[in-house]
C-alpha positions as a Markdown table, in Angstrom:
| # | Residue | x | y | z |
|---|---|---|---|---|
| 1 | Unk | 17.4 | -54.1 | 28.4 |
| 2 | Unk | 17.2 | -51.2 | 30.7 |
| 3 | Unk | 13.8 | -50.2 | 31.6 |
| 4 | Unk | 14.1 | -46.6 | 30.4 |
| 5 | Unk | 15.6 | -47.7 | 27.1 |
| 6 | Unk | 12.9 | -50.1 | 26.6 |
| 7 | Unk | 10.1 | -47.6 | 27.5 |
| 8 | Unk | 11.8 | -45.0 | 25.1 |
| 9 | Unk | 11.8 | -47.5 | 22.2 |
| 10 | Unk | 8.2 | -48.4 | 23.0 |
| 11 | Unk | 7.1 | -44.8 | 22.8 |
| 12 | Unk | 9.0 | -44.1 | 19.7 |
| 13 | Unk | 7.2 | -47.3 | 17.9 |
| 14 | Unk | 3.8 | -45.9 | 19.1 |
| 15 | Unk | 4.5 | -42.5 | 17.7 |
| 16 | Unk | 5.8 | -44.0 | 14.4 |
| 17 | Unk | 2.7 | -46.2 | 14.2 |
| 18 | Unk | 0.5 | -43.2 | 14.6 |
| 19 | Unk | 2.3 | -40.7 | 12.4 |
| 20 | Unk | 5.2 | -42.2 | 10.6 |
| 21 | Unk | 8.8 | -41.0 | 10.7 |
| 22 | Unk | 8.1 | -37.2 | 11.0 |
| 23 | Unk | 6.0 | -38.0 | 14.3 |
| 24 | Unk | 9.0 | -39.4 | 16.1 |
| 25 | Unk | 10.3 | -36.2 | 17.6 |
| 26 | Unk | 12.7 | -36.8 | 20.3 |
| 27 | Unk | 11.4 | -34.2 | 22.6 |
| 28 | Unk | 8.1 | -35.8 | 22.3 |
| 29 | Unk | 9.4 | -39.3 | 22.8 |
| 30 | Unk | 11.2 | -38.2 | 26.0 |
| 31 | Unk | 8.0 | -36.4 | 27.3 |
| 32 | Unk | 5.7 | -39.3 | 26.6 |
| 33 | Unk | 8.3 | -42.0 | 27.9 |
| 34 | Unk | 8.7 | -39.8 | 31.1 |
| 35 | Unk | 12.4 | -39.3 | 30.9 |
| 36 | Unk | 14.4 | -36.4 | 30.4 |
| 37 | Unk | 15.5 | -35.4 | 26.8 |
| 38 | Unk | 19.3 | -35.8 | 28.0 |
| 39 | Unk | 18.6 | -39.4 | 29.1 |
| 40 | Unk | 17.2 | -40.1 | 25.6 |
| 41 | Unk | 20.4 | -38.7 | 24.0 |
| 42 | Unk | 22.7 | -40.6 | 26.3 |
| 43 | Unk | 21.0 | -43.7 | 25.0 |
| 44 | Unk | 20.3 | -42.8 | 21.4 |
| 45 | Unk | 22.1 | -40.3 | 19.2 |
| 46 | Unk | 19.2 | -39.4 | 16.8 |
| 47 | Unk | 15.9 | -40.3 | 15.6 |
| 48 | Unk | 17.5 | -42.8 | 13.2 |
| 49 | Unk | 19.4 | -44.5 | 15.8 |
| 50 | Unk | 16.3 | -44.8 | 18.0 |
| 51 | Unk | 14.3 | -46.4 | 15.2 |
| 52 | Unk | 17.2 | -48.6 | 14.1 |
| 53 | Unk | 17.3 | -49.9 | 17.8 |
| 54 | Unk | 13.4 | -50.4 | 17.8 |
| 55 | Unk | 13.8 | -52.5 | 14.6 |
| 56 | Unk | 16.7 | -54.4 | 16.1 |
| 57 | Unk | 14.3 | -55.1 | 19.0 |
| 58 | Unk | 11.4 | -56.1 | 16.7 |
| 59 | Unk | 13.8 | -58.5 | 14.8 |
| 60 | Unk | 14.9 | -60.1 | 18.1 |
| 61 | Unk | 11.1 | -60.8 | 18.6 |
| 62 | Unk | 10.8 | -62.2 | 15.0 |
| 63 | Unk | 13.6 | -64.6 | 15.9 |
| 64 | Unk | 12.0 | -65.7 | 19.1 |
| 65 | Unk | 8.8 | -66.5 | 17.1 |
| 66 | Unk | 10.8 | -68.2 | 14.1 |
| 67 | Unk | 12.7 | -70.4 | 16.7 |
| 68 | Unk | 9.5 | -71.4 | 18.5 |
| 69 | Unk | 7.9 | -72.3 | 15.0 |
| 70 | Unk | 10.4 | -72.7 | 12.2 |
| 71 | Unk | 9.4 | -72.2 | 8.7 |
| 72 | Unk | 7.5 | -75.2 | 7.3 |
| 73 | Unk | 7.5 | -76.8 | 3.7 |
| 74 | Unk | 8.7 | -79.5 | 1.7 |
| 75 | Unk | 11.5 | -77.6 | -0.1 |
| 76 | Unk | 13.9 | -74.9 | 0.9 |
| 77 | Unk | 12.2 | -72.5 | -1.5 |
| 78 | Unk | 8.9 | -73.0 | 0.1 |
| 79 | Unk | 10.2 | -72.3 | 3.7 |
| 80 | Unk | 12.1 | -69.4 | 2.5 |
| 81 | Unk | 9.1 | -68.2 | 0.7 |
| 82 | Unk | 7.0 | -68.7 | 4.0 |
| 83 | Unk | 9.6 | -66.8 | 6.1 |
| 84 | Unk | 9.4 | -63.8 | 3.8 |
| 85 | Unk | 5.5 | -64.0 | 3.5 |
| 86 | Unk | 5.2 | -63.9 | 7.2 |
| 87 | Unk | 7.7 | -61.1 | 7.7 |
| 88 | Unk | 6.0 | -59.0 | 4.9 |
| 89 | Unk | 2.5 | -59.5 | 6.4 |
| 90 | Unk | 3.9 | -58.5 | 9.9 |
| 91 | Unk | 5.5 | -55.3 | 8.4 |
| 92 | Unk | 2.7 | -54.4 | 6.2 |
| 93 | Unk | 0.3 | -54.7 | 9.2 |
| 94 | Unk | 1.8 | -51.5 | 10.7 |
| 95 | Unk | 2.7 | -49.3 | 7.5 |
| 96 | Unk | 3.5 | -46.1 | 9.1 |
| 97 | Unk | 6.0 | -47.9 | 11.6 |
| 98 | Unk | 7.5 | -49.8 | 8.7 |
| 99 | Unk | 8.0 | -46.9 | 6.6 |
| 100 | Unk | 9.8 | -45.1 | 9.5 |
| 101 | Unk | 12.1 | -48.2 | 10.0 |
| 102 | Unk | 12.8 | -47.9 | 6.4 |
| 103 | Unk | 13.5 | -44.4 | 6.4 |
| 104 | Unk | 15.9 | -44.8 | 9.4 |
| 105 | Unk | 17.8 | -47.7 | 7.7 |
| 106 | Unk | 18.3 | -45.7 | 4.5 |
| 107 | Unk | 19.5 | -42.5 | 6.1 |
| 108 | Unk | 23.1 | -43.2 | 5.5 |
| 109 | Unk | 23.9 | -42.3 | 9.1 |
| 110 | Unk | 27.2 | -44.2 | 9.8 |
| 111 | Unk | 26.4 | -44.0 | 13.6 |
| 112 | Unk | 23.7 | -46.7 | 13.1 |
| 113 | Unk | 25.6 | -49.0 | 10.9 |
| 114 | Unk | 26.1 | -51.6 | 13.9 |
| 115 | Unk | 22.6 | -51.7 | 14.6 |
| 116 | Unk | 21.9 | -52.2 | 10.9 |
| 117 | Unk | 24.4 | -54.8 | 10.6 |
| 118 | Unk | 23.0 | -56.8 | 13.6 |
| 119 | Unk | 19.8 | -56.7 | 11.9 |
| 120 | Unk | 21.1 | -58.1 | 8.8 |
| 121 | Unk | 23.2 | -60.8 | 10.6 |
| 122 | Unk | 19.9 | -62.0 | 12.4 |
| 123 | Unk | 18.0 | -62.0 | 9.0 |
| 124 | Unk | 21.0 | -64.0 | 7.5 |
| 125 | Unk | 20.6 | -66.5 | 10.2 |
| 126 | Unk | 16.8 | -66.8 | 10.0 |
| 127 | Unk | 16.9 | -67.2 | 6.2 |
| 128 | Unk | 19.7 | -70.0 | 6.6 |
| 129 | Unk | 17.4 | -71.6 | 9.2 |
| 130 | Unk | 14.6 | -71.7 | 6.6 |
| 131 | Unk | 16.9 | -72.9 | 3.8 |
| 132 | Unk | 18.2 | -75.7 | 6.0 |
| 133 | Unk | 14.8 | -76.7 | 7.5 |
| 134 | Unk | 16.3 | -77.5 | 10.8 |
| 135 | Unk | 13.5 | -79.1 | 12.9 |
| 136 | Unk | 15.5 | -78.6 | 16.2 |
| 137 | Unk | 17.2 | -75.1 | 15.8 |
| 138 | Unk | 20.0 | -74.3 | 18.2 |
| 139 | Unk | 22.7 | -71.5 | 18.9 |
| 140 | Unk | 22.7 | -68.1 | 17.3 |
| 141 | Unk | 19.6 | -67.4 | 15.1 |
| 142 | Unk | 18.7 | -71.1 | 15.8 |
| 143 | Unk | 21.6 | -72.5 | 13.6 |
| 144 | Unk | 23.4 | -75.4 | 14.6 |
| 145 | Unk | 26.4 | -74.4 | 12.5 |
| 146 | Unk | 27.2 | -70.8 | 11.0 |
| 147 | Unk | 26.0 | -70.0 | 7.5 |
| 148 | Unk | 28.2 | -71.4 | 4.7 |
| 149 | Unk | 29.5 | -68.8 | 2.2 |
| 150 | Unk | 26.8 | -69.9 | -0.2 |
| 151 | Unk | 24.0 | -69.7 | 2.3 |
| 152 | Unk | 25.5 | -66.1 | 3.3 |
| 153 | Unk | 25.3 | -65.1 | -0.3 |
| 154 | Unk | 21.8 | -66.3 | -1.0 |
| 155 | Unk | 20.6 | -64.8 | 2.2 |
| 156 | Unk | 22.3 | -61.4 | 1.2 |
| 157 | Unk | 20.7 | -61.4 | -2.1 |
| 158 | Unk | 17.2 | -62.3 | -0.8 |
| 159 | Unk | 17.6 | -59.6 | 1.9 |
| 160 | Unk | 18.3 | -57.1 | -0.9 |
| 161 | Unk | 15.5 | -58.1 | -3.0 |
| 162 | Unk | 13.0 | -58.0 | -0.1 |
| 163 | Unk | 14.3 | -54.7 | 1.0 |
| 164 | Unk | 13.9 | -53.3 | -2.4 |
| 165 | Unk | 10.4 | -54.6 | -2.6 |
| 166 | Unk | 9.6 | -53.1 | 0.8 |
| 167 | Unk | 10.9 | -49.8 | -0.4 |
| 168 | Unk | 8.7 | -50.0 | -3.5 |
| 169 | Unk | 5.8 | -51.0 | -1.3 |
| 170 | Unk | 6.5 | -47.9 | 0.9 |
| 171 | Unk | 6.2 | -45.8 | -2.3 |
| 172 | Unk | 3.0 | -47.2 | -3.4 |
| 173 | Unk | 4.6 | -49.2 | -6.2 |
| 174 | Unk | 4.0 | -52.8 | -5.0 |
| 175 | Unk | 1.2 | -54.5 | -2.9 |
| 176 | Unk | 1.9 | -56.9 | 0.0 |
| 177 | Unk | 0.9 | -59.8 | -2.3 |
| 178 | Unk | 3.3 | -58.5 | -5.0 |
| 179 | Unk | 6.2 | -58.5 | -2.5 |
| 180 | Unk | 5.3 | -62.0 | -1.4 |
| 181 | Unk | 5.0 | -63.2 | -5.2 |
| 182 | Unk | 8.5 | -61.5 | -6.0 |
| 183 | Unk | 10.1 | -63.2 | -3.0 |
| 184 | Unk | 8.6 | -66.5 | -4.0 |
| 185 | Unk | 10.2 | -66.0 | -7.5 |
| 186 | Unk | 13.4 | -65.0 | -6.0 |
| 187 | Unk | 13.6 | -67.9 | -3.6 |
| 188 | Unk | 12.8 | -70.3 | -6.2 |
| 189 | Unk | 15.5 | -69.0 | -8.4 |
| 190 | Unk | 18.1 | -68.8 | -5.8 |
| 191 | Unk | 17.5 | -71.6 | -3.5 |
| 192 | Unk | 15.8 | -73.9 | -6.0 |
| 193 | Unk | 12.5 | -76.0 | -5.9 |
């Protein structure tokens, strides 16, 4: 990644961690990142685009960690639950940033659809990896073979449930433990014991 774009995203993440979505004002991001506002706009069309790019980068880091240490468990449901538990704990550690990511992803801005789609593709791969329990992951998102139609459907449903739980958490309706419990239940129902 180009150094300036990386610096812009890191600055946006810092601002979001401190003050949430509202704190990520593009003029402030450009000033703190040491770039011209025009430079920022050449790389990112909006605040939502910038935050979606930062989420995409965060998911790349999650993928590296998961590939280095794949989810453990005796059953697919245990591994999938472990994956979502780790992801939930990571997101809940930075509540303002996570709320900003959620707001950007739910903005309805068609310009960020590609970034959101790549995020979901990466998540599908990581969930499939957990379902399969591959000890020696390879290829895109660690998969030796692309997800089957069944694996893709299960991953999509689990992503939707997790996203819904995160939105409810962001609104104060669920706790971190509640999200993990719901993902355990959903994983057990969709993947099996």
